[in-house]
C-alpha positions, -999 to +999 in steps of 0.1 A: +001-001+001+027+026+011+046+019-028+011+022-047-013+048-058-049+046-071-054+069-097-092+071-107-099+087-142-133+102-151-140+113-187-168+129-205-182+092-211-184+084-174-199+120-169-230+109-197-229+073-187-237+079-149-261+114-148-297+106-148-289+068-141-263+066-112-264+099-100-282+134-101-259+159-084-221+169-091-209+152-121-194+114-114-193+086-084-159+079-085-162+046-075-177+037-110-152+050-129-114+035-144-087+029-117-049+023-121-030+007-095+006+030-101+037+031-085+046+061-064+079+061-079+064+065-113+067+098-132+034+110-140+046+115-178+049+080-179+016+071-165+001+093-194+018+067-222-007+043-201-039+064-204-031+067-239-026+028-245-057+023-227-077+046-245-062+057-273-054+092-266-020+103-275-002+119-247-001+154-267-043+157-262-045+148-226-050+174-201-052+163-164-077+183-142-076+179-102-106+178-083-118+195-051-138+193-024-158+228-021-171+241+015-206+233+003-193+192+000-198+196-039-167+180-056-160+194-090-132+198-109-108+227-098-078+232-119-057+217-146-019+202-138+006+229-149+036+214-167+056+214-135+033+191-119+033+166-147+069+163-145+065+149-109+058+115-094+027+101-093+033+097-051+043+135-054+013+145-072-008+128-048+001+146-019-004+181-037-040+171-045-050+159-016-041+165+017-062+143+040-031+113+028-057+095+010-044+069-011-065+076-045-056+102-066-089+116-084-081+137-121-106+145-151-093+135-184-100+168-207-096+158-244-109+176-272-122+163-305-125+179-339-154+179-366-137+145-377-139+133-343-099+130-337-080+145-308-068+177-309-044+195-282-060+211-257-069+249-259-051+272-242-067+283-210-064+316-193-076+330-159-105+344-178-115+311-194-140+288-172-147+254-178-184+250-173-203+210-176-239+216-187-270+193-177-300+191-200-333+188-187-368+172-201-400+181-182-420+160-202-399+127-197-381+137-163-348+133-177-319+149-165-283+141-189-250+152-193-249+170-226-211+182-227-190+210-214-175+243-229-146+268-221-165+305-218-150+341-211-157+352-177-165+384-192-189+369-223-225+362-216-247+331-216-262+352-247-227+343-262-234+301-261-270+297-267-265+285-300-239+258-289-268+250-265-291+245-286-271+223-309-260+199-278-293+200-271-305+191-306-329+219-299-335+243-333-313+274-334-341+297-322-354+275-294-357+297-261-339+282-234-337+286-194-305+281-172-298+276-139-268+269-121-265+236-097-249+250-065-254+221-039-277+193-028-266+186+013-284+190+030-308+212+008-311+218-032-297+249-040-304+255-080-306+293-090-318+307-121-290+327-145-295+358-157-290+353-194-282+388-196-249+393-169-215+380-176-204+348-160-185+365-137-215+382-124-231+356-116-202+335-099-196+310-118-159+293-119-142+265-134-158+229-125-193+249-123-224+229-133-250+248-155-286+230-162-309+240-188-341+233-204-365+249-229-384+276-218-419+268-202-446+279-228-480+290-206-504+277-235-486+245-242-514+223-225-489+198-214-491+187-180-459+178-162-451+170-126-421+190-122-419+218-149-384+233-138-350+220-131-351+231-093-382+214-086-370+184-104-338+183-082-359+189-054-381+161-062-352+137-069-335+148-037-362+141-017-378+109-032-378+080-011-393+044-021-410+029+011-417-005+017-446-011+035-455-041+055-483-056+074-479-050+111-494-087+115-471-098+090-437-078+097-410-096+076-429-095+042-430-063+023-469-058+012-463-032-013-441-002-024-446+035-028-424+062-042-428+091-021-412+122-006-393+125+021-411+162+024-446+142+025-469+155+049-481+125+072-514+130+057-498+128+022-484+095+033-515+077+051-537+093+018-512+074-006-513+043+014-551+043+019-552+048-019-529+018-024-552+000-004-586+012-017-595+029+017-622+050+016-609+066+052-569+073+053-579+082+090-580+046+097-546+042+088-521+033+113-485+036+108-454+018+128-420+029+124-392+006+118-365+003+144-334-005+123-313-027+154-337-051+161-353-049+128-386-048+144-414-027+148-411+000+171-432-011+203-454+025+198-475+032+169-469+066+150-496+091+162-519+104+143-503+135+129-480+128+153-448+135+134-444+161+104-428+145+073-423+112+060-385+117+066-394+118+106-415+086+106-381+069+089-356+080+108-339+060+137-315+076+159-286+080+133-301+057+109-328+058+079-347+029+074-370+026+043-399+004+059-432+011+076-455-011+090-495-005+083-524-014+101-563-009+093-581+001+119-621-007+127-624+029+139-606+063+127-572+068+145-581+101+161-609+084+180-592+054+190-563+078+207-588+086+232-593+049+237-569+023+256-569-014+239-559-041+265-558-076+257-565-097+285-563-131+287-595-146+301-588-184+322-618-199+326-624-220+358-636-251+345-623-246+308-585-251+301-585-226+268-573-194+270-591-168+248-573-134+243-601-107+241-592-069+231-609-044+257-614-009+244-625+017+268-614+053+270-579+057+288-597+073+319-613+037+326-603+015+357-602-019+361-635-024+373-646-011+339-620-038+320-641-065+342-674-054+332-664-055+293-648-085+296-680-098+314-701-090+284-676-113+262-672-142+280-691-174+296-687-176+331-687-205+348-711-192+371-734-165+371-721-150+406-687-156+394-659-128+403-635-117+381-597-104+391-571-094+365-534-099+373-501-090+362-479-120+345-445-117+336-422-146+327-450-174+341-451-155+377-478-138+390-466-098+400-497-080+410-533-081+414-546-053+399-573-031+423-604-024+408-600+014+409-569+014+394-566+035+355-558+018+326-543+043+308-505+032+321-511-001+321-485-016+299-497-051+280-470-051+255-444-068+276-464-079+310-492-105+302-528-092+315-545-123+330-580-123+343-596-154+361-627-165+377-629-162+417-656-186+431-666-215+454-664-243+424-638-261+412-616-260+446-614-226+445-620-223+486-640-188+503-604-183+522-588-179+486-609-147+481-608-133+517-583-149+538-585-147+574-555-136+595-540-168+599-541-182+563-515-171+539-520-164+500-491-183+484-478-177+447-478-212+428-456-217+395-441-244+376-407-246+368-381-269+358-342-267+360-319-261+331-290-287+329-275-265+301-278-234+321-263-242+352-292-256+368-308-225+360-346-223+370-366-218+341-403-209+345-432-224+327-474-228+323-497-206+346-489-196+377-518-190+405-527-180+443-530-207+467-545-198+503-528-220+527-538-229+563-517-222+594-502-250+601-508-270+566-482-296+556-469-305+522-493-334+520-526-314+528-515-286+504-507-310+475-540-328+478-556-295+469-530-285+441-539-318+421-575-314+425-576-276+414-553-287+382-568-324+380-537-338+373-539-378+373-520-397+402-492-413+380-480-378+370-486-361+399-461-384+415-435-372+394-439-337+406-414-320+431-427-294+455-398-267+465-397-231+488-380-206+462-359-178+477-333-160+454-341-179+425-329-214+443-355-242+452-355-259+489-371-290+480-400-298+505-408-331+527-445-339+527-443-335+564-433-300+565-452-274+574-459-250+540-468-216+559-437-219+581-416-212+548-437-177+546-432-147+565-461-132+586-462-098+560-459-119+526 
């Protein structure tokens, strides 16, 4: 690496090939041009002979320009190499061109051709001569292409070169054209109209600048075009974004793609999605952003008009995604946002099947309201059965919700909300509902020890509460658990029971008094 330099040569052919296809701004993508791996000690004049062999352009017809990165982050040909520089080695030349000590030397090869298409010696260039590059825009086809370059005099005017430009574009000589300077494109597009009556110097044009031109729009043409002039087209190109939409129910699969603008508003985006889905009311579309790190939908959807532009929906920290997830709601999102939807798993007292119900209530509702709503959706084992709602995580009960608790701040994304019957049937005793001061209401859950993870406890199954009486032995408690869970004798005989403390099991014997293991204030 320290003996060689990579030289990348951009030519007119590269500009023509790439503009309007691979790139729209600046002149060339240097990653896609011909590169040469050259020894640093090699004289540049010798390298020119290699270029002559590669392209069939004799050395005397070659002129090389250095590229420069401007303060506005554009990258343009800056000045031609002088005779002294061409006498130096490739390594010395790279150091002149690149203060950052990059291993690459980027050059633009200027070759002039005569009418017979044979190469000509490069024209003399004084300080009054400016090298400009020209792009042509066709509004009907929405096409931008590179059409050539010209030397102009600093004190000359665009009106002096109009005939040459119409010739470049294939227009009739009397065609009216408009000229614009492509100034920059990051962070925003800057493309300004050029006054044809001002000198190039007065318009602040210099070597390497890009002039875009087009036919002058005619008010009575009757042709409808999306982007009538070059600034509007470049703005569109800079902000366009193809977004892959996925159904939130199938987050791995693209459903459809839409070409949108990063500047589209929230309403613009949902309107386009609704149109794609054949939906009359865009307010019934709810969108969710993509987490670039987890490659999953974000936990919280985008609120109705909660972001200004499409770009805000796609940015995740310092990354920009091209994926959005959508849902089609049964009511408009603005109405839904005043409601809270909870997923509640209902455990019937006598049936093993667990059914998930969506409960949608105003945000100021309470757990008591959830229970009232749930009772209209489920078949209870008894008309007198009562319900309670529990918070379950990792197969353990963490909380019994009091009836007065507000639902607005309850998170059912990570915790499971479980509703279960509390009644006298099926061996759920009255004391579990209202334990006396001598009873204990304890947590019971299933566990196994993982031999692959140092015998660590792994929870599974559905946890439950059990009321134990003062002095009750494990043998007595086991009998009630077996009846509650309806486990056959043969299988139940294999079960072991343990008191868990600090995630460590302390196995119990049938004669052990269970309540002795629990503190009074548990």
